C-alpha positions in Angstrom: 85.2 104.3 144.1 82.2 102.1 143.6 82.3 98.4 142.7 78.6 98.2 142.2 77.2 96.2 139.3 73.7 97.5 138.8 71.3 97.5 135.8 72.9 99.4 133.0 71.3 102.2 131.1 72.6 103.9 128.0 71.4 106.7 125.7 72.7 108.1 122.5 72.1 111.1 120.3 73.4 112.8 117.1 73.5 116.5 116.2 74.4 118.1 112.8 77.4 120.5 113.2 77.9 121.3 109.5 78.9 124.9 109.4 76.2 127.2 107.9 78.7 130.0 107.3 81.9 128.8 105.6 83.7 132.2 105.2 87.0 132.1 107.1 86.9 128.3 107.7 89.7 126.2 106.1 90.9 122.7 106.0 94.1 121.6 107.7 96.2 123.0 104.9 94.4 126.4 105.1 92.4 125.9 101.9 89.1 127.8 102.3 86.0 125.7 102.2 83.8 126.4 99.2 80.9 124.1 100.0 79.8 120.9 101.7 80.1 117.4 100.3 78.5 115.5 103.2 77.3 116.8 106.6 79.3 116.4 109.7 78.0 115.5 113.2 78.5 115.3 116.9 77.5 111.9 118.4 77.2 111.2 122.1 76.9 108.1 124.3 75.9 108.3 128.0 76.1 105.3 130.3 74.7 105.1 133.8 74.2 102.4 136.3 72.7 104.5 139.1 76.0 104.7 141.0 78.2 106.3 138.2 77.6 108.1 135.0 79.9 108.8 132.0 79.8 110.3 128.5 81.7 110.0 125.3 81.3 112.6 122.6 82.7 111.9 119.1 83.0 114.7 116.5 83.6 114.7 112.8 86.1 117.5 113.2 89.8 118.1 112.7 90.5 118.4 116.4 89.5 120.1 119.7 91.6 122.3 121.9 91.4 121.8 125.7 87.8 120.7 126.4 87.8 121.4 130.1 85.6 124.5 129.8 82.8 122.7 127.9 83.2 119.6 130.2 82.7 121.8 133.2 79.5 123.1 131.5 78.4 119.5 131.1 78.9 119.0 134.8 77.1 122.1 135.8 74.2 121.9 133.3 73.7 118.1 132.9 75.2 116.6 136.0 77.9 114.4 134.5 81.3 115.1 136.2 83.8 116.8 134.0 86.4 114.0 134.6 83.8 111.4 133.4 83.6 112.9 129.9 85.7 112.1 126.9 85.4 114.4 123.9 87.2 113.3 120.8 87.6 114.4 117.2 88.2 112.0 114.3 91.1 114.3 113.1 89.3 114.8 109.7 91.7 117.1 107.8 88.8 118.4 105.7 86.6 119.6 108.6 87.0 122.6 110.9 88.8 122.6 114.2 87.2 123.7 117.5 88.8 125.4 120.5 91.9 127.4 121.2 95.3 125.9 120.7 97.1 124.8 123.9 100.4 126.7 124.4 103.2 124.4 123.2 100.9 122.3 120.9 101.3 122.2 117.2 98.1 123.0 115.5 96.2 125.4 113.1 95.1 128.4 115.2 92.3 129.6 113.0 90.8 133.1 113.2 87.5 134.8 114.1 85.5 132.3 112.0 87.0 129.4 114.0 86.2 131.1 117.3 82.6 131.7 116.2 82.2 128.1 115.0 83.7 126.8 118.2 81.1 128.7 120.3 78.3 127.1 118.3 79.9 123.6 118.5 80.4 123.8 122.3 76.7 124.7 122.6 75.9 121.7 120.4 78.1 119.5 122.6 75.9 120.4 125.6 72.8 119.8 123.5 73.9 116.3 122.2 74.9 115.2 125.7 71.7 116.4 127.2 69.8 114.5 124.5 71.7 111.4 125.1 71.1 111.5 128.8 67.4 112.1 128.3 67.4 109.0 126.1 68.7 106.7 128.8 67.0 103.3 128.9 67.9 99.8 130.2 70.4 98.1 127.8 72.8 95.2 127.5 76.4 95.8 126.5 78.9 93.6 124.7 82.2 93.9 122.9 83.9 92.3 119.9 86.9 92.7 117.7 87.6 92.4 114.0 90.3 93.5 111.6 90.5 95.6 108.5 93.4 96.2 106.2 92.6 99.8 105.6 95.4 101.5 107.4 99.1 101.3 106.9 102.2 102.6 108.6 103.1 105.8 106.8 106.8 106.2 107.6 108.6 105.2 104.4 112.4 105.3 103.9 113.3 106.5 100.4 116.4 107.6 98.6 115.6 111.1 99.9 115.3 109.9 103.4 112.2 109.4 105.6 109.0 110.5 103.9 105.3 110.1 104.4 104.3 107.2 102.2 103.4 103.5 102.6 105.4 101.1 104.8 103.7 97.7 105.0 106.4 96.4 107.2 106.1 99.1 109.8 104.0 98.9 113.0 100.3 98.9 112.3 97.3 97.8 114.4 94.5 96.5 112.2 92.1 95.9 115.1 88.5 97.1 114.7 86.9 97.5 118.2 83.1 97.4 118.5 81.2 98.0 121.7 77.5 97.4 121.2 74.6 98.6 123.3 71.2 97.1 122.7 67.7 97.3 124.3 66.5 94.5 126.5 64.6 93.1 123.4 67.8 93.1 121.3 67.5 96.2 119.2 70.9 98.0 118.9 70.8 101.7 119.9 74.5 102.6 119.9 77.8 101.3 118.6 81.1 102.7 119.6 83.8 101.8 117.1 87.6 102.4 117.3 90.2 102.1 114.6 93.7 103.6 114.0 93.7 105.6 110.9 94.1 109.3 109.9 91.0 110.7 108.2 92.9 111.8 105.2 91.6 110.0 102.2 91.0 113.4 100.8 93.9 115.8 100.6 94.8 119.5 100.6 93.2 120.2 97.2 89.7 119.3 98.4 87.6 122.4 99.1 84.4 120.8 100.5 83.5 120.0 104.1 83.3 116.2 104.6 83.5 113.6 107.3 86.1 111.7 105.2 86.6 108.0 106.0 85.3 108.4 109.6 82.1 110.0 108.4 81.7 107.4 105.6 82.0 104.5 108.2 79.6 106.1 110.6 77.1 106.7 107.7 77.4 103.1 106.5 76.7 101.6 110.0 73.8 103.9 110.7 72.2 103.3 107.4 72.6 99.5 107.8 70.6 99.8 111.0 68.0 102.0 109.3 69.2 105.1 111.3 68.0 103.5 114.5 71.6 103.4 115.8 74.0 106.1 116.7 77.5 105.0 115.5 80.4 106.8 117.2 83.7 106.7 115.4 86.7 107.1 117.6 90.3 107.2 116.4 92.8 104.8 117.8 96.6 105.1 117.9 96.9 106.6 114.4 99.9 108.9 114.9 101.8 106.9 112.3 98.8 105.5 110.4 97.4 106.7 107.1 94.8 105.1 104.9 96.4 102.4 102.7 94.9 104.2 99.7 94.4 107.9 99.4 93.2 110.2 96.6 96.3 112.3 96.8 100.0 111.6 96.8 101.6 111.7 100.2 105.1 112.6 98.8 103.5 115.9 97.7 104.8 115.5 94.1 101.4 115.5 92.4 98.9 118.3 92.9 96.5 117.6 90.0 94.5 114.7 91.4 90.8 115.0 91.9 89.2 114.6 95.3 88.5 111.0 95.9 85.0 110.8 97.3 84.2 107.3 95.8 87.4 106.0 97.4 86.5 107.6 100.7 83.1 105.9 100.6 84.6 102.6 99.6 87.1 102.6 102.5 84.4 103.7 104.9 82.2 100.9 103.7 85.0 98.3 104.3 85.3 99.5 107.9 81.6 99.8 108.3 81.1 96.3 106.9 83.5 94.9 109.5 81.8 96.8 112.3 78.4 95.4 111.3 79.9 91.9 111.0 81.5 92.1 114.4 78.4 93.6 116.0 76.2 90.9 114.6 78.4 88.2 116.3 78.6 89.7 119.7 76.5 87.2 121.7 77.7 87.8 125.2 75.6 90.7 126.3 75.1 91.7 129.9 72.4 94.0 131.4 74.3 94.9 134.5 77.5 96.9 134.7 80.1 98.4 136.9 81.0 101.9 135.7 84.1 103.7 136.7 85.5 106.9 135.2 88.3 109.4 135.9 90.9 111.7 134.4 94.5 112.3 135.2 96.7 115.1 133.8 100.4 114.4 133.4 103.1 116.8 132.4 106.0 116.2 130.0 108.8 118.7 129.1 108.4 120.4 125.7 111.1 120.8 123.2 112.1 124.1 121.6 110.3 124.3 118.3 112.7 125.9 115.8 110.3 125.9 112.8 106.7 126.2 112.2 106.1 123.5 109.6 103.1 123.1 107.4 101.6 126.4 108.4 101.3 125.2 112.0 101.5 127.9 114.7 103.5 127.1 117.8 103.4 129.1 121.1 106.5 128.0 123.1 106.0 126.4 126.5 108.3 124.7 129.0 106.0 121.7 129.3 102.8 120.2 128.0 99.9 118.7 129.9 98.6 115.3 128.6 95.0 114.4 129.5 94.5 110.7 130.3 91.0 109.4 130.6 89.3 106.2 131.5 85.7 105.0 131.2 85.5 101.4 132.5 82.3 99.4 131.8 82.7 96.0 133.4 85.8 94.4 131.7 85.8 97.0 128.9 88.5 99.6 129.5 88.1 102.7 127.3 91.2 104.8 127.7 91.9 108.2 126.1 94.9 110.4 125.4 95.1 114.0 124.3 97.4 113.7 121.3 98.3 111.7 118.2 99.7 108.6 119.8 101.8 106.2 117.7 101.2 102.4 117.4 104.0 101.2 119.7 102.7 103.1 122.7 99.3 101.5 122.3 101.0 98.1 121.9 102.9 98.8 125.2 99.6 99.6 126.9 97.8 96.5 125.7 100.7 94.3 126.7 100.7 95.6 130.3 97.0 96.3 130.7 95.1 94.3 133.4 92.1 94.2 131.0 92.1 92.2 127.8 89.6 94.6 126.2 91.6 97.8 126.3 90.7 100.5 123.8 92.7 103.7 123.3 90.9 106.8 122.0 93.3 109.5 120.9 92.7 113.2 120.1 90.6 113.2 123.3 90.0 116.3 125.4 92.8 118.2 123.6 95.3 117.8 120.9 98.9 118.6 121.8 100.4 117.1 118.7 102.2 113.8 117.9 103.2 111.6 120.8 105.8 109.0 119.8 107.3 106.1 121.7 110.8 106.5 123.1 112.6 104.5 120.5 111.0 106.5 117.7 113.1 109.6 118.6 116.1 107.9 117.0 114.6 107.9 113.6 113.8 111.2 111.8 110.2 110.3 110.7 107.5 112.9 110.3 106.0 112.2 113.7 109.4 112.1 115.6 110.6 115.4 114.1 107.3 117.2 114.8 106.4 116.0 118.2 106.3 118.9 120.7 107.6 116.7 123.5 111.2 115.9 124.6 112.1 112.2 124.6 112.0 110.0 127.7 108.7 111.0 129.3 105.5 110.5 127.3 105.5 106.7 126.6 106.2 105.8 130.2 104.0 108.4 131.7 101.0 107.5 129.5 101.3 103.8 129.9 102.0 103.8 133.6 99.3 106.5 134.2 96.6 104.5 132.5 97.7 101.2 134.0 97.5 102.8 137.5 94.0 104.1 136.7 92.8 100.7 135.5 94.5 98.8 138.3 92.4 100.4 141.0 89.4 98.5 139.8 
């Protein structure tokens, strides 16, 4: 592994992936899409210091299946190693998914329309990474953090037991991470943001494709910079985090509420405002960087799924592979996990990490379902009862695996 700190180059690009043919595509709750409220995009960031190169792709999609096939194409066609690529979706419940479902994972399978859309999206992933690499130029990089009270722990104890709701006393990480890349003359070209919240301001009754809160935040940041910046939204440890305010009732008692596009835009603007504020105060920028990147795959035993809740399709498996990723840029550790990780696992990672600036991107390079901390198995919350993994493996394997990867450098 290289320890070289050489001049840093970065490039970013953005490609529209709004489906042109909606027939057969549905939201998470299997409601067919009837139109488009706002376009959805792929955004890519490529970083290169001459010794190492890595890429991050962020999609306004529900989720990806295993991305290894498309990452191998990136390696073959563009020259970025497959294990140096993180591909993530914002888990927008009112956008399509892409890719096949990994055996043992809990996800919406989709049909022929999903397969056709996936093929187009994978081609567009190649296109957006190629564009980002072609746009490489000397840059400076810096990092900052802020906070936004937009998310909330969603595991609420009621007289009917544990429900999805609002639990202000539950674990919730309000950190807004901002990694800024700017030209040598100080013009921002890319912003990587990370925040832990489900993109579910809009609920099951919405029939229009939308980027939800993630798309609204990206849109706000890019417009602020007069569309001269590519703003990549990445989802943090949001397995137990919903928006504090949503346009639908999470106890599923009310089904007559209108889609809440103004609320979506308002919450996206709050996050976007914080991103812009933090980006404007990052004053320690460096033009040289050490870049390291790798992937590890760990395996945890799967539990027998006795029900297929919420229309989810489950193909039984004895174990599930969890993809762990790392892109290290100087002291900025960008980690990734292929599932919906809950808050306490990320807190465990940050507490033990050798790097103060440790970001976790979830829903990355696959989505196997919810990944909860060991203690959570004792409480019958939504995540704990629906995780496809047996207790006693994932938290330790994820934290120790990522710590080992980081500790090499």
